[in-house]
N, C-alpha and C positions, 0 to 999 in steps of 0.2 A: 409480657407487659413491661414497658419501660418504668424505671423507678419513680419518676415524677407522676406518671399516670396512675401507678399503683398507689402512690401517696394520696393523690386526690380522691381516688375511688374509695380507699379505706376511710379517709376522713368523712366523706359523705355518708358512708354506711354507719359509722359509729355515731355521727351526728344525728342521723335519723333514729337510730336505736335508742340513744340515751337522751334525746331531746336537747341536744347542744346547738346553740346558735352559732353558725359558722362565721358570722361577722363579729358579734360581741365576744365570743369565747375562742377566737382564733388563736390567741396567745397560748392558751392551754394546750391545744393540739400541736402547735409548733414546738412547745417545750417538751411534750412527751416524745415527739418524733426525734427531735435533736438529741435528747438525752438517752433515748432507748434504742435508736437505730444502730445496726440493722436488726429488724425483728424477723424471727424465723417464719412466722405466718400471721394471718389476720387475727387468729385467736389470741396470739401473744400480744399484738398491738391492742386489741379490744380489751383484754384483761387490764393492761396498763392504763388505758384511757378510763375504764370504768372506775378503777380505784382512785385515779387522780381526779376524776370528775366528782366523786363523792366528797373528797377533801376540799376541792376547789369550790363546790357549791356551798359547803358548810362555812368556809372562810368568807365567801362573798356575802352570804346571809348575815354572818356575824359583823362584817364590816359595814353592811348597809343598815343594820339595825341601829336605832337610836333610842334614847331615853325620852319618855313623855311625861310632862307634868300636867295633870288634869286631862280633860277630854273635851273636845268640841265636836265629837262625832267622827273625827278623822284620824287616820293612821299616821302618815308621814308624806312629805313632799320630796320627790327625788329630782326636782329641778336643779340643773347645774351639777357640780361634782360632789356636793354634800347632801345628805338627807336631813331635812329640817322637820321638826315636830311642832305642831301648833301648841301655843300656850293659852291657858285660860286664866289670866291674871285678874284678880279682883279690881274692878274699875268703878268709877263714879257713874252716875246716871247719864251724864252727857255723853261719855264715851260709849256706853252701852247702846244708847239711842242711835249714835252715828254708825256703830258696827251693825246694828240690826237693819238700819236703812240701806247700808251698803250691801248686806247679805240678801235682802229682799229684792233689790234691783238686779243683782247678779243672777239670782234664780229665775227672775222674769225673762231676762234676755237670753239666758242659756237655753230656755225652753224652745227658742226658735233657731237654735244652732242646728244645721242640717245633719250633723253627725248624730245628735241626740234624737232628732225626729226620725231618722232612718232606723235607728236601733229600737226605738219605741214601736214603730210600725212592725218590725220583724218579730219582736218578742212580746210586746204588750197588746198588739192587735190594731194599733192606729198611731199616727205620728204625734198625737197629743194625749194618748192614753197612758196610764201608769198602772202598776200592780200594787197590791198590799205587800208589806215587808215579808209576811209569811209566804205569800205566793211566789215572790221573787226568790226567796231562799230555797223553796222546793225545786224551782227550775234549775238553780245553780247546783243543787245536790244531785238532781237527776241527770244532768248533762255534763257534769265534770268527770274527771278521771280519778278514781280512788288512788290513794298514795301507794298502795301495795300492788297496783296493776301497771303493766307495761303500756306505753302509749303507742298508737299507730302512726305517729308523726311528731313533728316539733311541738313542744309544750310551752305554754305561757303561764304566768302566775296571775290570778285574779283575786283581789282582796275584797272582803265584805265586812262592814262594821258589825261587830258582835258585842261591843261594850268593853273589850279588852284593849290593851295598849296598842296592839298591832293589827287587830282584826283577824278574821278567819281567812284562811288561804284555800283557794280552789285551783286545781290543775286543769287547764283547758287546752284543747287542741288549737293550734294557731289558725287553722283554716276552717274552724267551726264558727257558729254564730256567737258562742261565748268568747272565742278568740277575737271576733270583730268587736264585741263588747269591751274587751280589754283594750283594744286599740282606740276605741272611741273614748274610753275613760282616760287614757293617756293624753289624748287630744284635749279633752276638757281640763284635765289637771294642769296642762301647760298654759292655758289661757285664763284660768281663774285661780284665786288663792284658796283652792280646795286640795284635799288629798285624794289619792286614787280611789280609796274605798268610798269616800264621800261622793266622788264622781259616779261610781257604779251605782250607788244607792239613788242618787238624783236621777240618773237615766231611767232606772227601772221603777222607782217609787215616787219621784217628785220631791216635794218638800222644799225647805229653805236651808241649805247647808250654811253653817256658821262660817263666815269669811274670816280667814286668819289675819290678824293685825300684827302679831309677833310670832315668828317662828324661830326656833333655836335648836341647837344640838351640841352635845359634847362628844368629841371624837378622840379615840385612842389611836395613835400612830405607832405601831409596834415594830420592833426590829428594823429600824431604818439604819442608814449608814452603809458600811461595807461589810464583807463577810467576816472579817477579823475583829471589827470594832463597831458595836451597835449603839443605838440610842433610841429611846422612846420619848414621846411628847404627847401632851394632851392639849386640845384646843376647844374653845367655845365659839360658836358661830351664831349670830343673830341676824334675822332678816325682819326689818321693822318698817311699817307704814310711816311715811314722813311726818304725819300729823300726830302720832302717838307721843305722849308726854315723856320727858326724860325720866320721870319718876317710875313710870311703868317699865321702861327699858331697864332701869336699875334693878327693879324687883325681878324681872325675868333673868337677868344676868346672875344675880345673887342666888336665885333658885337653882340654876344649873351649876354654878360654882360650888354651892353647898353639897349637891349630890356628887359632884366630881371629887370633892375632898373627903366626904364622910359616908357616901353610899357604899353598898356591898361591893360594887365593882372596884372601888378604890383600893381595897385590900388585895383582891385577886390580881389586879394589874399593876399594883404599886404605882399608881398614876400620879399620886400627889404625896410628897414627903417634905417635912420641914427638916432643916439642918442648921447647925450653928454656923456663924460666920467663919469660925476657925476651920471647920471641916471643909467648907467651900473653898477657902483660901488654900488649904493643903491640896485639894484636888486641882485647883488652877496651877499651883506650883508644879505638881507632878505632870500635868499635861505639857507644860513648858519644857520638861526634861526629855520628852520623847523625841526620838530620831527615826527617820525612815530607814527601814531594812528591806532590801529587795529580796523577794522570795523566788520569783521567776521573771527574768527580764523579758523573755520572748512574749509572755502573756500579760506583761505589765502588772504583775502581782506583787504586792508589798504589804507590810504591816508596820505599826509603830513599836519600836523597841525602847524599853525603859532601862535605865541603870538599875543596879540592885537597890532594894529598899533601904539598906543601911547607908549606901552612898547618898541616896536622896535625902535621908534623914540628916546626914552631916551637912549637906548643902543647905538644907532648910534652916538648921540651927545657925549656920555661919552668917546668915543675913539678919539674924535677930540678936540684938545685944542682950547680954545677961543683966538682970534676971527676968527676961521677958516671959510672960505667962504662957506664951504659945510655943515655947521651946519644948522639945521632946527628949526623954532619956531612953525610952523603950521603943524599939523599932516596930513591934507589933501594934502598939498604940498609934503610932504614926500611920501604919498601913490601914488599921481599922478606921481611923478618922478620914483618911482619903476615900475609902470605900463608901463610908456614910455620905460624904460630900458628893461623891460620884452618883450614887443612887438618887440623891435629891435633885441633882442638876440634870442628869440624862435619863433617869427613870429605870436604869438597869445596872446590873453588876458586870455586864459584858461590854464594857468600854475599854478600860485599861486595867491590866496589861492586854486584855483582848480574849477572843474566843480561842481555846486550844485547838490546834490543828488547822486553823484557817489562816490565809485563804488557800483553797485547793485549786489545782490546775484543772483544765477541762476534762482530762481523762479521769481524774479522781472524782470529779463531780458526776460524770456520766455513770461510773461504776456504783457510786453510792446511791444514786437515784434509782437505777435498775434494781439494786439490792433491796431498797426499801419497798419499791412497788411489788416485787415478787414475794416479799414477806407478807405484804397485805393480801396478795392474791391467795397465798396459802392459808391465811387466817380467815379470809372471806372470799371464797371462790366465786367466779361469775355465775349468773343464774343458769346458763347453759350447762355448766359442769355440775351444778347441784342437782339438776333435773335428770342427769344421766343414770 
């Protein structure tokens, strides 16, 4: 078998085995192949994919997850490149009346959407029939795939509102009726200001989903930059109906910003730090002292090289007349304040002088990647090996 044919066949087999989407997740398979080839056999390739897939799925779920304030019965909207969560901001009676009218109209017209009618006929027994919430939940539980079972084909995620921030997750086969329900819910979600679990609930049970008027999310962008020099940043995104008052928008923004600064995630991710003007000024000065150092000209690898901390301290003091309060005597204090300013500005200590040992050339990256994957395989062998 030619190498390319083997490559394609192996990818199709692992995709079927692990429920990997060959379109959406192609980058993962390409990365495993490029960094691990040549593989001795399919089992070696499969083991690397299985472990990489576990970490990839965990990272994707973490990146897709958002914080929710309050609940309007929905989980989150994945329209566009960011996931937005519905807000339920305290509003006056006029705003509530308008939102209710909008929601009731949308529920009425969505009931004649042919995707909704087709799924109601297949699952509920007629194009205009619906089920009770308990009856719908029993169907989802009976026809979904338990988390501890292997799937017989590609798997999709179906979400159901259960009162929690993100809803309940069901694993469903792509070519099953629940897979069709997932696709219909995605269709409805794109066309209405509803979340995917609201769409599933509406299709099966009817009702009037609360239309989102303000959606927002806070996002952590971790380990950006280049291999040797990282930065993190946090952003707030709001999607607002044009008629919503600026006062409500301000409340929504403040709510997200407060969680970003003071919530439990802020400590773990160091997403928001205050720093003195002096510390930030020292960091800016140190950034300006950096020069490009070529590491590998053939692969265009380089890093930022700094002078010694003592030399930078001398240069810093030279620009400040005595007795300026920002002058330093101790080099360790100068370095400490630079690091404090750095973490406040870029959200990580891995900016300057940089990540030790980076950047690596292609061969070093390949060896490190294979070494990590094989360590994971030894700690958590594939199911086939565990069943032997």
